[in-house]
C-alpha positions in Angstrom: -10.1 17.9 4.8 -9.0 18.2 1.1 -11.2 16.8 -1.6 -10.2 13.6 -3.4 -9.4 15.5 -6.5 -7.0 17.7 -4.6 -5.2 14.6 -3.3 -4.9 13.3 -6.8 -3.6 16.6 -8.1 -0.9 16.6 -5.4 0.1 13.1 -6.3 0.4 14.0 -10.0 2.6 17.0 -9.1 4.9 14.8 -6.9 5.2 12.2 -9.6 6.2 14.7 -12.3 9.7 13.7 -13.4 9.5 10.5 -11.3 7.2 8.3 -13.3 10.0 6.1 -14.7 11.6 5.5 -11.4 8.4 4.4 -9.7 7.3 2.4 -12.7 10.5 0.4 -12.3 9.8 0.0 -8.6 6.3 -1.3 -9.4 7.7 -3.7 -12.0 10.3 -4.9 -9.5 7.6 -5.5 -6.9 5.4 -7.4 -9.3 8.4 -9.5 -10.4 9.6 -10.4 -6.9 6.2 -10.9 -5.2 4.4 -12.5 -8.2 6.9 -13.8 -10.7 9.3 -15.5 -8.4 6.4 -17.0 -6.4 4.9 -18.4 -9.6 8.3 -19.8 -10.6 8.5 -21.6 -7.3 5.1 -23.2 -7.9 6.2 -24.4 -11.3 9.7 -25.7 -10.5 9.2 -26.9 -6.9 5.6 -27.7 -5.8 2.3 -25.9 -5.6 1.7 -23.8 -2.5 5.3 -22.6 -2.3 4.2 -19.3 -3.6 2.0 -18.8 -0.5 5.1 -19.0 1.7 6.9 -16.6 -0.7 4.0 -14.1 -0.5 4.4 -14.0 3.3 8.2 -13.4 3.0 7.3 -10.5 0.6 5.2 -8.7 3.2 8.1 -6.4 4.2 8.7 -5.7 0.5 5.1 -4.6 0.0 5.3 -2.4 3.2 8.5 -0.8 1.8 6.8 -0.1 -1.5 3.9 1.7 0.3 6.3 3.7 2.5 8.4 4.7 -0.6 5.6 7.1 -1.7 5.4 8.6 1.8 9.1 9.4 1.4 8.3 10.9 -2.0 5.7 13.4 -0.9 7.9 14.4 2.1 10.9 15.1 -0.3 12.9 12.4 1.5 15.2 9.9 -0.3 13.0 7.6 -2.2 15.4 5.5 -4.2 14.1 2.1 -5.4 16.4 0.2 -3.0 14.4 1.8 -0.1 11.7 -0.7 -0.9 13.7 -3.3 1.0 13.8 -1.2 4.2 11.1 -3.4 5.7 13.5 -6.2 6.1 15.6 -4.1 8.5 12.6 -4.1 10.9 11.4 -7.5 9.8 9.5 -8.6 12.9 7.3 -5.5 13.3 6.7 -5.1 9.6 6.0 -8.8 9.0 3.6 -9.1 11.9 1.7 -6.0 10.7 1.3 -7.4 7.2 0.3 -10.8 8.6 -2.3 -9.5 11.1 -3.8 -7.1 8.6 -4.0 -9.9 5.9 -5.7 -12.3 8.3 -8.2 -9.7 9.5 -9.2 -8.6 6.0 -9.3 -12.2 4.8 -11.7 -13.2 7.6 -13.8 -10.2 6.8 -14.1 -11.2 3.2 -14.9 -14.8 4.1 -17.8 -13.6 6.4 -19.2 -11.1 3.9 -17.6 -8.9 1.3 -18.5 -5.6 3.0 -16.8 -6.4 6.4 -13.6 -7.2 4.4 -13.8 -3.8 2.6 -14.4 -2.0 5.9 -11.5 -3.7 7.6 -9.2 -3.0 4.6 -10.0 0.7 4.7 -9.8 0.9 8.5 -6.3 -0.6 8.5 -5.1 1.2 5.4 -3.0 3.8 7.3 -1.1 1.2 9.4 1.9 0.9 7.1 2.6 4.7 7.4 2.0 4.7 11.1 4.5 1.9 11.6 7.0 3.9 9.5 6.5 7.1 11.5 6.7 5.5 15.0 9.7 3.2 15.5 8.4 2.1 18.9 4.8 1.3 18.1 3.8 -2.4 18.0 2.2 -3.9 14.9 -1.1 -4.4 16.8 -1.1 -0.8 18.1 -0.4 0.5 14.5 -3.6 -1.3 13.4 -5.5 0.2 16.3 -4.3 3.7 15.5 -5.1 3.3 11.9 -8.6 2.2 12.8 -9.0 5.3 15.0 -7.6 7.6 12.4 -9.9 6.2 9.7 -13.0 6.2 12.0 -15.0 8.8 10.0 -13.0 8.7 6.8 -13.7 5.3 5.3 -16.4 6.6 3.1 -14.2 9.3 1.6 -11.5 6.6 1.0 -14.0 4.4 -0.7 -14.9 7.1 -3.2 -11.3 7.9 -3.6 -10.6 4.3 -4.5 -13.6 4.2 -6.8 -12.4 7.3 -8.7 -9.5 5.2 -10.1 -11.9 2.6 -11.7 -11.4 4.1 -15.2 -7.7 3.8 -14.9 -8.1 0.2 -13.8 -10.0 -0.7 -16.9 -7.5 1.1 -19.1 -4.6 -0.8 -17.3 -6.3 -4.1 -18.1 -6.8 -3.1 -21.7 -3.0 -2.4 -22.0 -2.3 -6.0 -20.9 -1.3 -4.8 -17.4 1.3 -2.3 -18.5 -0.8 0.6 -17.3 -0.5 -0.7 -13.7 3.1 0.3 -13.7 1.9 3.9 -13.7 -1.5 3.4 -12.0 0.0 1.9 -8.8 2.4 4.8 -8.2 -0.5 7.2 -8.8 -2.7 5.5 -6.3 0.0 5.0 -3.7 1.1 8.7 -3.9 -2.5 9.8 -3.6 -3.0 7.5 -0.5 0.2 8.9 1.1 -1.2 12.4 0.8 -4.5 11.2 2.3 -2.6 9.9 5.3 -0.6 13.2 5.7 -3.9 15.1 5.8 -5.4 12.7 8.3 -2.3 12.9 10.5 -2.4 16.7 10.4 -6.1 16.9 11.2 -5.6 14.5 14.1 -2.9 16.7 15.6 -5.1 19.8 15.2 
């Protein structure tokens, strides 16, 4: 298994020359999932944004998978973010089940929520790789894949804390670059797990 720094170095190499494109993709995600939802709350009635967030689950899935396409040298144009709507039922159910499970975990105690979030972190990629797998089975496979790797992913996530602080200090602008950096790193993490599981 590669070190966390190696995953991050691979991500930086893949993003070289692509930062602008993925910053635009991130801005588009923020605008559609957050900005439009907030507008619905303002111009219609409060709570409408919650429904909008559910409808954006396939968009968030498409955003995650975009970076898997990047590291595999596959077409990763911004419009591919919307691919989740072509497989709406599976993608929507995956996002819904994952969100409910993690939310329950956080409501019980913070730690179970974190464990569940890490355990299910690979499910988006698994669903993208297997066109026949169900949403529930993708979660199960992710849990199995992450069985002994949650701690490494915890430290990998923690290694971005300085960038999080810097992104807040830039009034959020830094997140346009931090999110692609993190997502590309996570995609490499998945590829390594997948390779190790085959071996």
